N, C-alpha and C positions, 0 to 999 in steps of 0.2 A: 622743351615740350616732349622730346623723345624720352628723356629721363623720367618724366612724370608718367608717361604711358607705360614704359618698362616697369617702373615701380608699381603701378596699378596692376599690371598683369601678374607680377610676382606676388603681390599681396593677395590677389584673387586666387592664385594657385595655392598659396599657403593656407588660406582660409578654407578652401575646399578640401584640402588634405586633412585638416583638423576635424572638419565636420564628418568626413567619411570615417575617420578613426573613431569618432564619438558614436556614430551609428553602429559600427561594428562592436564596440564595447557594450552598448545597450543590448544588442542582439545576443551577445555571449551571456550577459547577466540574465536575460529573459529565458534563455535556453537552460541555464543552470537552475533557475527557479522551477521551470516546468519539469525538469528531470528529477525533482525531489522524489525520494522513494515513497511508494505507496504500498502498504501491506494490507492484503485482503485475507480475512479469516472466514472460512466457510465451515458450517456444520451441515452435512448432508444426512437426512434421516427419512424415515417413512412415516406414514400417517399413524400407524399403530406403534406406540413407543412404550418401553418399560421405564421404570423409575431411573435406572442408570442413564438411559438415553436422554431423558429430560435433565438429569443432573449435569451431563456433559455440556449441554447447551447453556444451562443457567450459570454454571461455574465459569464457563468461557466468557459469556457476556459480562458477568460481574468482574472478572479479572481484567478484561480490556478496559472497562469503564473506570476501575480503580487505578490501574497502573498507567494508563495512557489517556487521561481526560482531554488534554490539549490536542493531541494528535487525532483523537476521535472526533472532536469538535471541528478541527480543520480539515477533516476528510483524508488525513494521511493513513489512518487505519479504519477499516470498515469490518463489520461483522454481519454476516448474512446466514440465516438459517434457510436451508433449501429442502422442501418436502419433495422427495423423489417420486411420490405418487401423483403429484400435480402436473398438469400439462404445462409445458414451457420450461420445466426443470431439466429436461434432457440436454438442451443446448449448453447450459452452464455446467452440468455434470460432465459432459464430454470435454468441454474446454478445460476443466480442472482435473480431468481423468479420474473421476470418482465413479466407482461401479456399485457402490452400496453405501452403507453408513460410513461416514468419514469426517474427521476433524482435520482440516487442512489450512496451512498458513502459506500464502502465495504472494510473491513479490517479484515482478519482472519474470525472469526465467526460472526462478527458484521456487520449488514446491516442497514443503515440509509436511510430512504426514504424522500427526500426533494422535491418530485414532486409538492405537493400543494404549498409549499413556492416558488418554482421555477416559477410556473405559476402566482402566486400572485404578485411577486416582479420583475420579469425580465424586464418588460417594464416600469413600473411606478416608482419603487424604486430599481434599481439594487444594490445600496449600501446595502440594507437590505438582498438581496440574497447573496451578498458577505459575509456579517456578518454571515448568517446562515451556509454557507459553512465553514467558519472559525471555527464556534462553533462545527461543526460536525467533521472536519478534525483534529484540534489541539489535542484533547484528544487521537485520534487514533495513533498519531505519538509518543506519550510518552511511 
């Protein structure tokens, strides 16, 4: 009888050990999934915009939709146009450290400013702007 009780206690201990390890493995998996990189692309602008300002936004939107359709659908990449003249935009501008018109790619603590390249390429060489966006976004998704 003592052997049966001892065996039962040992089996209970072994089973609890495996269940605790299983829960820890599940927690690690969930943590890894939740820490998947998220890339946020912001275009800050004012209400009055020139043709180039509109082109920067349109080319950026199109590039993200063409190059990253699955990530866009899954929410791993987002594009947000922010009108700095509207109320409520100050908080997001401060968070992103945008003081005026800006094209920013942000992920975690990384902030990539593509404003100059956006205005340089959007109208004359949109494929170059798409390439710059790709060069900024790809490393952030890994």
